[in-house]
N, C-alpha and C positions, 0 to 999 in steps of 0.2 A: 341550268346548273351553274354552280360557281366555277370560276376558273380552275382548271385541273392541272396538276403536275404529273410527271411520269410516275411518281410515287403512288398516285391514286388510280392509275390505269390498271385495274386488277385483272389477273389472269385466271383461267380455269384451274390451273395448277395450284394457285393460291387458295381458291375456294376449297379444293380437295384437301389441301393441307390443314385447313381449319376444321373441316367437317369430319375428317377421318378419325382423329382421336376422340371425337365426341359422339361417334355413331352409337355408342351404347345407350345414349339418352333418347334416341328416336323411339317414339311410341305412337303408332297410328291411332287416331281417334275416329271411331266409326261415325260420329255425328258430323264433324266438320271436315274430316278427311285429311287432317294435318297432324303434325307432331304435338300431341296434347301437352307435353311437359313445357313447351315454349310459352304456354299461357296458363300454367298452373297457378294456384293461389300464392301470392307473395307473402312469405313469412319474414318477420323482422329478424335480421341476422347482425350480430355485433361483428364488425370487420376486424376488431382487435388490432388496431393500427399500432405498429411499432416502427419508429424511424421513418414515418410517412408512408408505410406500406401495410396493406391488409395482410394479416397472418392467419386468420381463421380459415381452416380448410373448407368449411361450409360456405363461407362467403366466396372463396376462390372458385369452388365448384359451381356455384350459381352463376358467377360471372362468366365462366367458361361455357356453360350451357347457353347463356344469353348470346355470346358471340357466335356459337354454332347456329342458333336459331335465326340469327340475322342473315344467314347465307342460303336459306333453304329454297327460296324461289328458283335459284339457279339449279339446285339439285332436282327440283320438280320438272324444270324444263328439260334437263338432260335425260330424265327417266320417262319422258312423255313422247312416244313416237308420233302421236297426233300433233303435238306442238312442233316437232321437228319438220314434219311435212308442211304444216301451215307456215312455219317460219321461212322455209325455202321457197314455197310457191307464192305466198302473198308478198314476201320481200322482193322476189324477182320481178313480179308484176309491177309493184310500185316503183322499183328502181328504173324499169324500162319506161314507165309513164313519166317519171321525173325528167328523163332526158328528152322525151318527146315534147314536154312542156317547155324545156329550155330551148330546144330548137325552134319551137313555134314563137316563143317570145323574142328570139333573136339577140344579137349582140348588145342591143340597147337595154336589155334586162338580164344581166348576168346574175344567176341565182347565188344564194348564200354559201357560207364558208366551208370548212373542212369536211363536215359530215356528208355533204352532197356527193363527195367522191368515194364514200365507203359503201360498197355493196352490203345490203342487209341492214343498214342504219335505219331504214324506213319500216322494217318489219313490225316492230313493237309487238303488241298482243295480236296474233293472227286471228284469234277468235272474235276480235272486235273490228275486223275489216268492215268497211262501210257497207258494201253490198250484203254481207252476211247479217249485219245489224239491221239494215232496212228490211230484209226478208223476215227475220225473226220477230221484229217488233212492230213493223208498219210505220216506223218513223222515217224521216227523210233528211239527208245531208246535201246541202247545195254548195258547190264550189264557188268561191267568191275571190275577187281581187280588187284592191282599192289603193289609192295613193296615200302615202304618209305625208306629213307636213313638209318634208324636205324633197318630196317627189319620188321617193323609192316606192316601187310597187310591192305591196304586201299581199300575200296569198293566204287563204284559209278556207274554212267551212262554216256555214250556218246550219245548225241542227234544229229540225222541227219535230214537235211531239207527234206520236202516232195519232191517227184520226180517231182512235178510240178514246183519246183524252180530250174532252170537250173544251173549247176555248172560252175562258171566262169573259164576262162583260168588261170591255176596256182592253182586252188582250192578255196574252200570257206574260207572267213575269220573265225577266231575261237576265242572262249572265254572260259576261265576256271573260275569256280565260287567256292570260298571257303566259307563254311558255318560259322555261328556264334556259340557261345559257349552255354553250359549247355543243353538246350532243343532242339538244332538245328540238326535235320536230314537234309540230302540233299533235302528231299521231300518238305521242307518248301520253297525252292527256285525254284520249278518247274515252277512257274509263269514266271520267267525270262528265264529259259532254253527253255521252250516250245515256248515262244514268239519269242526269238531270232532265234531258229531253223526254225520257220515258215517264218522268213524273210531272210533265206539263210545263217545262221551261223551254224557251227559245234560247239557244246557246251559240256563241261563236268561239271557235278556236282559230288561231292564226300563227304564222311564223313571224317573229320580229325581223327587222332589217338585218341582213347578214346571216340568216339561218334558213335552212330548209329550202322551201320554194320561193321565198321572198328575195327581193333584190339585195345584192351586196352593196350597191352604190346608190346614192341619191341621184335625182334627175340631172342636175348640173354640178358635176364634181370637178373641182380644180385643185391643184396642189395646195392652195391657200384656203380653200373653202370646200370641205367635203364632210358634211355632217354624218355621224354614224360610222365613220371609218377611222381607225380599224374597228371592226365589229366586236361585240362582247363588252362594249362600254355601257355605262348606265343609260346614256341617251337613248340607245336603241330600245331598251325595255321601258323606261319611264315615259318617253314620248310615244313609243309604240302603244302602250296601254291607253294613253290619252287619245291618240289618233284613231285607234280601233273602236273605242266606245263612241267617239264622235261620228265615225262612219256608220257604225251599227245603228245609231239613232237617226241617220239621214235617209233621204228618199232613195239613195243608191242601194240600200239593203233590200234585197228581194223579199225579205220577211218582215219589213218595217210595219206593214199593216197588221201583223199578227202579234206585235209586242205592246206592252203597256210601258211607255217611256218613264212613268213615275215609279216603276218597280224594277230598278236596275241594280244588279250586284256585279262585282268583279272578283275574280280569283286569279292567283298566280303562284308559281313555284320558284323557289330559289331567288335568282335575281329578278324574276317576274314577281315573286312575293314582295320583294323590296319595292318594286315599281307600284304594285297595287296598294301598298301601305301608304305611299305618297299620294298617288292619284285619287285614291278613295277618300282621303281627308281633304284634298285640295280642290276637287271638282264636286260641286254641289249636286250634280245629277246622280251621283253614286249614293245608294241608300245603305249598302253594307259591303263588307270585305271578308274574303276568306284567303288567308295567306298560308300556303303549305310550305313551312320551313324556309323563311322566317318572316314573321311580322316584325317590322323594325320601327323604333320610335322616330318621330319626325319633329322638325322644328317648323312650326306652322308659318313663321315669318320668312322661311326659306323656300316656300312653294315655288315661287317664280324662278328661283335659281335651279330648280330640278326639272320642272315641266312647264311647258307653255300651254295655258288654258285660256280660252276665250273669256273676255272680261265678264260677260253676263253669267258665266257658269262658275266663277271663282267663289269658293266657300269663304265664309267669314270667320269660322272658328273650327276647332277640332271637335268633331261631334259624330263621326260615323262608327257604328258598332262593328267590331271585327272579331273573327275567329282565327286563332293561330294554332298550327299543329307543329310539333317538334318530335324528336326521336332520340334514341340512345346514342346513335352514331351519325357521323357525317359520311364520308366516302369509305374511310378505312374502318374496319372492325378491329377494335383494340381493347386490351384489358383495362378494366377500372381497378388499378392497383390499390386505390383507396377511394372512399366516397368522394365523387366530384362535387363541384359547386351545384347544389340542387336547382339553382336558377339558370343553369346552363351558361352559354356565352363563351364556350371554349370549343375545341375540336369535337368534344362530345356534347350532345344536346343542342346543337345549332350554334351558329356564330352570334346570333342576336339573343339567344336564350329567351327568357320571358320579359325582356326589357320593353318590347312593344306592348305586350299585355299590361305590364305594370303602369306604363304611361297612361293608357286609356282608363284603367281601373281607378287610378288616382284622380282622374278628371271626372269621374262619375259616369263614364260611358260604358254601356254594356259591352262586355268582352269575355273571352274564354280562351284558355290555352290547354290543349290536350297533348301530352307527351306519350308517345307509343313505345311500349316495351320491345326491345330488340328490333326496333325500326331503324332504317337508315335514311339518308338524304335521297336515296334512289327509290324509296317506297312509292313516291308519287309519279314516277316515270317508268313505264314498262320497257326497260332496256333488256335486250336478249342476251342471255348466256354468260356475260362476263362481269356484270356489275352487281354488287351485293344488294340483296333485299330479303326480308322475311316473307312469310307466306300470306299473312292476313291483314297487314296494316293498310294496304290500299283500300280494302273493304271497310276497315274501321274509319279511315279518312273519309270515304264516301258517306258513311252513316252520319258523321258529324257535319259534313258539308251540306248534305240535303237538309238536315234538321236546322242548320243555321239559316240557310236561304228561306226555308219554310217560315222560320220565326220572324224574319225581318222583311220578307217580300210577300208573305201570304198571311200575315197576322197570326202566325203560329199554327196554322192548320194545313192539312194536306188530305184530300179525299181518298188517297190510296194508302194511308198509313193508319194503324190502329191507335197510336198514341200521338198526342200533340207534340209539336216541336219542342216546347219547353220541357216536357217530360223526357224526351229523348236526350236533350242537352244536359239535363241534370241527373239522369238516372244513374244509380249505382247497382242496378239489378243486372239483367242480361240483355244482350243485343236482341232486337226484334229482327224481322225479316226484310226491313226496308232496303237494306243494301244488297239483298239477294234476289229480289224479284223485279219484274217490270210491269208495265200497265196492262199487259195481256194475261197476267197471272203469275204463278210461281215458276218463273222461268229464269234461272240464273244464267248469266252471260260472262264470257271471259275465260282466260286460262286458269288452270288449277292442277289437279293431280290426275294420274292416269289410272283407269280401271279397265283391264283387259276384258272383263265380262260385259262391258258396255260397247264393245267394238262392233260396228257394222261392216262386214267384209266389202261392201260396195262403196264405203266412204272412208278414205284414208285419213280424214281428220276426225274420225269418231274415236271414242274412248276417253276423251278429255272430260273430266268432271270439274266444273267451275268451283272455285273457292266460295264457301258460304260461312256466315258468321252467326246465324241465328242460334241463340242458346249459350253463346260464350259469355261468361260473367264479365261485365265491363271492367271492374277493377283488375282482372287478370290480364287485360290488354294494356294496362298503364305502366309506365316506367317506374321502377323502384329506385331510380337515380335522380329523376327530375320531377318537379311538381306539375300536376294537372290541377287547374284551378279556374274559378269563374266568378264574375260579378254580373248578375243578370236580373232583369226586371220581370217579374211574373206578369204576363199579359192579362191574366184573369183578375188578380187581386191588386195589381199595381205595386206590390211590395217587392223590396229588394231581397234577393237571395244571393248569398256569397258562399264560396267554398275555398278553404285555404289549401286543401290537399284531397283530391278525390280518392286517391289510393287508400288514404287513412280514414275514409268515411267522414270527411269534412269536419275535423276537430276545430274547436274555438280558437286554439292557438296553433299556428303552423309548426309542425315538428321540424327539428333541425335536419332530419333526413327523411325523405318521403316514405 
């Protein structure tokens, strides 16, 4: 995550204050189990701006609904007894294990920053706990630890596909995920790691230096030379992204024999997204990038100033395809009193906006940016109870993430999906079930809404119905404040396909407002 202020440490009372006046808009959808008006068809509304402020009641009402929708994951957590039980039990187990690991590592490996002191910070989505995921899918997660370039010990997991997913000749494609800052444990990104592993990717998640289970300090730290201290600086994320992929491709990785080193992608969130934006362009081993809020533009001649890469792996030019995702809000849910800059770049729509996408598109490099309606910066991190997020954008993000890696690490195909990656990336129809299933069948995983009729009296974590998105019209998931657009090469025809605004059905000229 980005650096937070007290202003962005949101409380449950604040969530209730936003949700209460909007409760009249809630309407349960029997198909997806969420508030259907949050993803209703977007109609063009004239804001009727006067004195810099929108005055049209219809515009104001839609904006208020959008703010309400951005909070609903917290509401669902509070209304879900199964989630409450899981949050307490899984969180407590992980918290105890964390301190056992710290004691075992000893004073030479003091673990990372503030969040290691917060009970419950590890809980994340309890329905994605590792043992539960392994039992449901047949996949496997291996605990790993490895040294960074400054000697700090980094900890994480390598995720292996279920045995039901046959290993292709040459090995599975692979992805390394770099977490965001402040409150981000690797656990917050299990939604992506587990989902990709279920589809036949070997994935690694890890904590950067100064966070979670990883070391706070480098190996030899002195007052005059202590890399990565204080934590939360760019170095920890940028160099961490580079060091993690180097180790991932080394003999030290217990899954090294299972991966195809020529099919390597990287993903990251927030400051981790900035890190993979740089490493993915500067390190020639990376074939593609996914940046969950935000993909940032880079100065290629500044690669060495931002990350240390072995000489033989230094790229010679900007050329790596990248997917960016963005949202209507950062941490705070706030009114759009008038149409914001549709390119983003402010507190709404991400700090980088679409500037990273624009840089690559202008260079003729395949790229796409998808801006999610009523999404927040916390969409991509499953934080319990107090941080704003909507209900479905994590699932939308996984849909595009899987399609993107399929496109650039699998030649556009996936044996477990009905549509090609290119079709999924460019579709303006409805979401398929690729984000809802796993390799063993139609088995959705993860937190969602509570259904008392699904309760098993012998299982206190029963009754949870995972979020699903099959059948949701794709345009209805896109921001009506910020552009979703792409510049992609059709792998079948080799022809270029572009879209100036997915919400507006890809008009020849980009509209002034999406």
